[in-house]
C-alpha positions in Angstrom: -0.1 0.1 0.2 1.0 3.5 -0.8 2.5 5.1 1.8 3.1 9.1 1.1 5.6 10.6 3.6 5.1 13.9 3.7 8.6 15.3 5.9 12.1 14.0 5.1 13.2 11.9 7.9 15.5 13.7 10.5 18.0 12.2 12.7 21.1 13.3 14.6 23.9 11.2 16.7 25.5 10.9 19.3 28.6 9.0 19.7 31.7 7.8 21.5 35.4 6.5 21.0 36.3 3.4 22.7 39.7 2.9 24.3 40.8 -1.2 24.0 43.8 -2.6 25.0 46.8 -1.4 22.8 46.9 -4.3 20.5 43.2 -4.0 19.5 41.3 -1.2 17.4 39.4 0.9 18.2 35.7 1.5 17.9 33.3 3.9 17.4 29.9 3.7 18.5 26.9 6.0 17.2 23.5 6.6 18.2 21.4 7.7 15.1 17.4 8.3 14.9 15.1 9.2 12.5 11.7 10.5 12.8 8.9 10.0 9.8 5.5 11.4 9.1 2.8 9.7 7.4 -0.7 10.4 6.3 -3.2 7.8 8.2 -4.5 5.3 6.3 -7.0 4.1 9.3 -9.6 6.2 11.3 -11.4 5.4 14.5 -14.6 7.0 15.8 -16.0 6.7 19.4 -20.1 7.9 19.4 -21.5 8.0 22.5 -25.7 7.7 23.3 -26.8 9.4 27.0 -30.0 9.4 27.7 -32.0 9.6 31.3 -35.2 8.6 32.8 -37.1 8.5 36.7 -37.1 5.3 35.7 -34.5 2.0 35.1 -36.4 0.6 32.0 -37.0 3.1 30.4 -34.2 4.7 30.4 -32.3 1.4 28.9 -35.6 1.3 27.0 -35.2 4.9 24.7 -31.1 5.0 24.9 -31.1 1.4 22.9 -34.0 2.8 20.2 -31.1 5.7 19.7 -28.0 3.1 19.5 -30.0 0.8 17.0 -31.3 4.5 14.8 -27.5 5.2 14.8 -25.7 2.4 13.9 -28.6 1.7 11.2 -28.5 4.7 9.5 -24.6 4.4 10.0 -25.1 1.0 8.1 -27.6 2.3 5.3 -25.2 5.0 4.4 -22.0 2.9 3.9 -22.8 -0.6 4.2 -20.2 -3.2 4.9 -17.1 -0.7 4.4 -17.6 0.6 8.1 -16.4 -1.7 11.6 -19.1 -0.5 14.2 -18.9 -2.3 17.7 -20.1 -1.4 21.2 -17.0 -1.2 23.0 -18.6 0.6 26.4 -22.6 0.4 27.9 -24.2 1.3 31.3 -27.0 2.2 33.6 -26.3 3.8 36.6 -28.7 6.0 38.9 -28.4 9.7 38.8 -28.2 11.1 42.7 -29.5 14.7 43.7 -27.6 16.8 46.5 -29.4 18.8 48.3 -28.1 22.5 48.7 -28.3 22.1 52.4 -25.8 19.3 53.2 -28.9 16.3 53.2 -28.5 12.9 52.4 -28.4 12.5 48.3 -31.7 11.5 47.0 -31.5 9.3 43.3 -33.3 10.9 41.1 -33.2 8.1 37.7 -31.3 6.8 36.0 -28.7 7.3 33.5 -27.6 4.9 30.2 -24.5 5.1 28.0 -24.0 3.4 25.0 -20.1 4.1 23.4 -20.4 2.2 19.4 -16.8 2.5 18.2 -16.2 3.2 13.4 -13.8 2.5 11.9 -13.0 3.4 8.1 -10.6 3.3 6.2 -11.9 6.2 3.8 -10.5 8.8 5.6 -12.6 11.5 4.0 -15.7 10.1 5.7 -15.4 11.1 8.9 -17.0 14.5 9.1 -20.0 12.5 7.9 -19.6 9.7 10.1 -20.0 12.4 13.1 -22.9 13.5 11.1 -24.8 11.1 11.1 -24.8 9.7 14.3 -25.5 12.9 16.1 -28.4 13.3 13.5 -29.8 9.9 15.1 -29.5 10.3 18.7 -25.5 10.4 19.5 -25.0 13.4 21.8 -21.4 12.4 22.5 -17.6 12.0 20.0 -15.2 11.3 22.9 -12.7 10.0 20.6 -11.1 10.4 17.3 -7.9 8.2 16.5 -5.8 8.5 13.2 -3.5 5.5 13.0 -1.8 3.0 10.2 -3.4 -0.2 9.5 -0.2 -1.8 9.3 3.4 0.2 10.4 5.6 -2.7 9.9 6.4 -1.3 6.4 7.0 2.3 7.9 8.5 1.3 11.3 11.1 -0.9 8.8 11.9 2.2 7.0 12.7 4.2 10.0 15.0 1.7 11.4 16.4 2.3 7.7 17.0 5.8 7.9 17.9 5.8 11.2 20.8 2.7 10.3 21.8 5.2 7.4 22.6 8.7 9.8 24.3 6.6 12.1 26.5 4.9 8.9 26.8 8.1 7.9 28.4 10.3 11.6 30.4 7.2 11.7 32.2 8.0 8.3 32.4 11.3 9.0 34.2 10.7 12.7 36.4 8.3 11.1 37.5 10.6 8.3 38.0 13.1 10.5 40.3 11.5 12.4 42.3 9.6 9.6 41.1 6.4 10.2 38.8 4.0 8.0 35.5 2.0 9.7 36.2 -1.6 9.3 33.6 -4.4 10.4 30.7 -4.0 12.3 30.9 -5.3 16.0 26.8 -4.5 17.2 23.6 -3.1 16.6 21.5 -2.3 19.3 17.5 -1.0 18.4 17.0 1.2 21.0 13.0 1.7 19.9 10.7 2.3 17.4 7.9 4.7 18.9 4.2 5.4 16.8 2.2 8.6 17.5 -0.8 9.9 16.5 -1.0 13.4 18.1 -4.8 13.5 20.3 -7.3 15.1 18.5 -9.9 16.3 21.4 -13.2 16.6 20.7 -16.6 18.2 21.6 -20.0 17.5 21.3 -21.2 19.0 18.3 -25.3 19.9 17.2 -25.3 17.6 14.2 -25.3 20.0 10.9 -28.1 20.1 8.7 -25.5 21.6 6.0 -24.9 19.4 2.7 -21.2 20.0 3.9 -19.9 17.6 6.7 -18.3 18.3 9.8 -14.7 19.2 8.6 -12.1 16.8 9.8 -8.4 17.0 9.5 -6.4 13.7 9.6 -2.9 15.6 10.1 -0.1 13.0 10.4 1.3 10.2 12.5 4.9 10.1 13.7 7.1 7.4 13.7 10.6 7.4 15.2 13.4 4.9 15.4 17.2 4.5 17.4 19.2 2.9 17.0 23.1 2.1 18.3 25.5 1.3 16.2 29.2 -0.1 17.2 31.7 -0.1 14.3 35.5 -0.8 14.4 37.9 1.9 13.0 41.8 1.0 11.4 44.1 3.4 10.7 
């Protein structure tokens, strides 16, 4: 799958020149890093339906009706292109606390149902939110963009980190009038994939033709490794 890299990898390296015994060749030890900024190809939206009623059964039933209407509308709009699942459900009593500090009084029940919607079509996210809120969802709890398959990007970040470290080692060796020999060790220090959080506030359902605008941004993939290379006169 093609995945655009919006920015070139950036990297840095720190090094140390080991001091071996007189009969041993010196060792250049370099730490390299690379960061890729790539476009996500998967979006996950958590939409919630919360209802309140003095009776537990009515709160649950109203919630079930709105959640079912939300799911049905999304299915009708997108068919099997979406993955939809319930990730949280609760039915809890609701209390009122008197201002005079008296004992709390139960005044009803709150039912909550959170549905997770996953799509590979990022341009549909705004419409998903609009459809959900128009059918009864009154919370948008989470919006997350990531990579469906992280491994190719992780591998590329490691490759660029290794290339950065090697280039630094070559520069160090040249400055010291040395030549690089065999690679003694390579230690991966970690690969991280970070999708910046996108905080959302509840939004009213839109009646305009244009969907709620959503920008996916980028996902940052960072790799670090340490390279030890023998240096010769």
